[in-house]
N, C-alpha and C positions, 0 to 999 in steps of 0.2 A: 504494500500500500504506500503510495506517495503521500508525503505530508503536505505538499503544496497542491492547491486546487486551482489557483488563479481566479477563483470566484469572487475574491474580495479586492481585486485589483482596481475596481472602480469606486472603492470607498464604501461598499456595503457588505453586510454579513447576514447570514441566515439565522432565524430564530427557530426553535423547535416547534413545528406545527403552525407557524404564523407568518410565513413569508420572510421578506428581507427588509432590513432597515439600514440607515446610514450608520457608519461606525461611530459617529458623534452623538447618536441617539442616547437619551438618558438611560434606557434599559441596558444598552451596551456598556455605558459608563459604569452602571451599578454592577453588572456582571464582571467587568474588568477589575473593578476595585476589590470585589470579593476574591477574584483569582489572585490579585496581587497580595492580598492579605494571606491567602493560603501559602503563597510562595514565601512571604515574610516569616510565617510560622515555620515553614520548612527550613529556612535558613537558621532561625533560632534553635531548632532542634539539633542542628549540626554542632552547636556549641554547648548544649546541655548534657550533663552527665546522666547516666542511666538512673531511672527512678520514676516516682509518680508524676512529676511535672512533665517529663518526656512522654510517658505513656498517655497522659491525658491530652496533651497537645496533638499527639499523633492521631488520636481518635477524633479530635475536633477538625482535623484536616478533612476527614471523610464527610463530616457534617457540612463543611464549607463547600465541598464539591456538590453535595445534595442541594444546598441553597443556590449555588450557581445554576444548577439544572432547573430549579424552580423559576429563577429569574429569567432564564433563557426560554421559558415556556409561557408566554402571555396568554391571557384569555383570548381565544380566537373570535372572529366575527360571529354574530348570532347564527345559529343553525349548524355550527361545527363543534365537535367535541374536542376538549382540550386533551392533548396526548398525556399519557400517564407518566408521572415522575415518581421517584422514591419519596416516601413520606418525610416531611420536615421533622427535625429532631426537637419536637415541642417540649419534651421533658428535660432537655439539656440545660436550659437556663437555671432551673432549680438545682440541678446537680452542680453547675458551676458555682452557685451560691454556697453550697456545702464545701466545695473545694476551697473557696475563698476563706470561709470560716476556719477551715483546717489550717490554711497558710497563716492566717492572722494569729492563731493560737501559738504558732511557733516563732513569732517575731515581736519585737518591741512595738508598743502602740505608736501610731503615726501622730506626730504633733507639729509637723511642718510641711510645707510644700516640697515635693520631691522633683529634682531635675533628672532627665534621662541620663543614664550613664552608669558608671561603676564597673562591675565585672563584665567581660564580653557577652556572656549569655544574657545578663540583665539588660545591657544596652540593646541587644538584638530584640529582646521582648518589648522594650520601650518603643523601638521602631515599629514592631508589629502592632502595638497598641495604637500608635498614631495612624497607621494604615487602616486599622479596624475602624477608627473614628471617621476616617474619610469614606470608607465603604458604607458606614451607617448613614452618613450625610447623603451619599449618592442614592441609597435605597429610599431614604425619606423623600428626597426630591422626586424620585420616580413615582413614589406612592401618591404624590400630590397631583399627578396627571393620569396615572394608570393604576389598575388593580395590582396590589402587592400584598402577599400574605403578611398580616401584622406580626406574626411570630418571628419573621425574619428580623425586623427592627429590634424586637425584644432580645433575640439571640445575640445580635451584634452589639447591642448596648451592654449586655452582661459579659460578653467575651472581652470587650475592651477593659472592663473592670478586672476581670480575671487576669488578663495580660499584665496589668499594672501590679496586681498582687504577686504574680509569679516573678515579675522583675524584682520587686522588693525582696521576695524570698531568695532569689538567686544571689542578690547582693549580700543578704544576711548569711547565707550558707558559705559564701566566698570570704566572709569576714570583712567585706568592703563597707557594709552598712549603706544606708540610703545617702544619696547625694542631695543634701538639703539646700533649698534656695535660701539665700541670706539677703535680707532687705539692705539695699545700699545705704 
C-alpha cells in the first residue's frame, strides 16, 4: 500500500462518510490538534521510566485515536446514516480524576504557580498539556458550528489537568520539584 494518494494535493481531505472539506476547515483543525496531542504524549512516553504514568498515558493514546475517529466522522446530511466508530471513552475522565488524586497524595501541596520545565519527562508532559489545551480550544470552536460529542470536550479538559499533575509528579520523582513562578 502506498502512503501517498495525491488526493489532498488541492488542499482538501476526506472525512469518514461525509465527503471532502478544505484542510483549513475547523473539523480538520480539531482532528489535527488531537493527532498532535497524541504525538506529544508519544514523545513524553519516550522519556518516562516504566511505571503507572507510562502505562496510563499509553492507554490514553488509544483513546485519542478513538476521539480523532469520532471527529473525522461528522453527522452526514439528512437521510444518510453516520458510519460506525468505536465508542468514546466516556468513563475515562472519572478515572483520570482518580489518577490525579493518587498523584496528589504522593506530592507536596501546590501553593504557587508552576512554570513548565524541570526534568525532561516533566517538560515533555508540560508541552503535551499545552497541546491538549489547544486541541480543546479547537474542538470547542468546532462545536460552536457543528455537532461534536460533548464528552470529547470533557475528556480533553480532564486530560490537560492530568498532564499537569503527571508533570509535577515526574519532577517530584526526579527530585527536581516544581519550577515555581516568582513574582518580579
